[in-house]
N, C-alpha and C positions, 0 to 999 in steps of 0.2 A: 586273461581277457580276449575274446574272440573278435577279429576284425571281420568287417562285412565286405571287405574288398574281393572281388573275384580271384580265385585261385586255380591254378592248374591249366592254364592256357597251353603250356608246352605238352601236358599230358594228352590234351584233346588233340592237338596238332600231330603228335606222335601216333595217336591211335588212327588218325586219318592216313598217315605214312604207311602204317602197317596194312591198312585196308587197300591202299593203292598197290602195295607190294603183292597182296594176295590176289589182286584183281589182274595182275600182270604175270603172275607166276605161270610157267610153262606147265600144261597139262597134256596128256595124251589126247589124240584126235577125238576118241570116243567120248572123253569126259568134258571137252570144251563147252558143249551147249548146256551142261548142267552146272556150270560154275555159279555159285551164289552171287548176288549183287553185293558184294563186301562193302563198297563205299556207301551205298544206299542204306545198308544195315547199320553201318557205324553212324551215318547221319540221322538215321532214325532214332537210334538209341539217345544220341546227344540232344536231338530236338525234344524228346520226352522227357530226359532227365533235367536238362537246362535250357529250357526254351528261351530264356531271355539272353543266353550267350551263344547258343548255336541256332541259327535262324535261316531265314530265306536267303540272305546275303552269303552265308557260309555255304549253303546248298548251291547257290549259283557258282561260287568259286570252286567248289568240289566238282561240279559238273563240267565247268571249263577244263579243269585238270584232266578229268576222265576223257573229254573230247581230245586233248593233246595226246594223252597216253594211247588212245585207240586209233588216233588219226582219222577221227569221224569228223562230220560237219561241225565246225566251230559254233557252239551255241546250243546244239540239239540236247546234249546231255545237260547243259547248264539250265535250260528252260525245264526239262523234265525233273531235275533235282530240286530246282526252286519250287516248283509246284509240289513235289513230293514233301519238301521240308515244310511248306505251308500246311499241307494236309496233316502231317505229323504234329505240328504245333496246335492245330485246331482241335485235335482229339487227344492231346497228350494227357489231360486229366482223366479221361475215360481209360486210356491205355494203362496208366499207372496202377489202376485198381483191378485190371483184369488179371486172371491167372495166366501163366505163361502159355497154356494152349490156346487161349483166346487172343492173346497178343500175337501169336503165330499166324493165327487166321487173319488178324487185322493187318499184320505185316504182309501177308500174302496179297491182300487186296491193294495195299499201297504200293507194292512193287508191280503189280499188274498195271496200276495207274501210270506208274513212271515208264513202264515198258510200252504202254499204249501211246503215250506221248512221242516217244522215241519212233515207234512204229509209224505213227502219223506223219512225222517230220519226214522220215524216210520215204514214205508214199508221195509226200507233196514235192520232194525233190527228185522224184523218179527213179529211186533205187529199187532193186528187185525185192520182191516181198519174200520173207523168210518162210521157212517150213514151220510145222507145229513145235519143233524143238526150240523155237525162238522164245516161247512161254516157260520153257523148263526152269530158268533161273528163279522165276517167282515161287515155284514149289519148292527148290532147294533152299532158297532164301528163307521161307517159312519153316523148313525143317531145321536149319541151323540157327534160327533166331534165338531159341532158348539158351544156347551156348554163348552166342555173341552177347546176349543181355546179361547173363550171369557173369561173364568175364569182364565186360566193361563196367558193371556195376561194382564188381570187387576192385577193380583199378581206381574208379572214382572214389570208393571209401578208402582204400589204402593211402591214396595220395591227397585225400581231402579236397577233391576238386569241387568248387562251388561257383 
């Protein structure tokens, strides 16, 4: 007999820890602008797969953790990730039925939304405006989305995360 209790909270937490590790992994100087938004991709997957468990609040907390890890203005990524999570949850039913290439395009747009919010906040507080390479993570995130999606889907199925 199956229980309707949510399962796999530790797996979700661990997947975010892996995303934070990937987000802080040292890269050569030339590759840093192309680092995918690992935390945003993980947040997007869980918001699409389990919107009742991973929601705007989790996005806010993940964003605060990114702010602390990057040493950025406290709350800027929190706001961006909360809006990002909200957008993912709003379109999760459509995204679930899209083929992976269309999901990648949607993730591209969603990550650009997240980056635009961070860009706007940086402009409001008077930080220097970045170069065009600032937008590269949205492209690389869209390119790695199929692998992130398939990996996390397999983890969710293997550990029966519900």
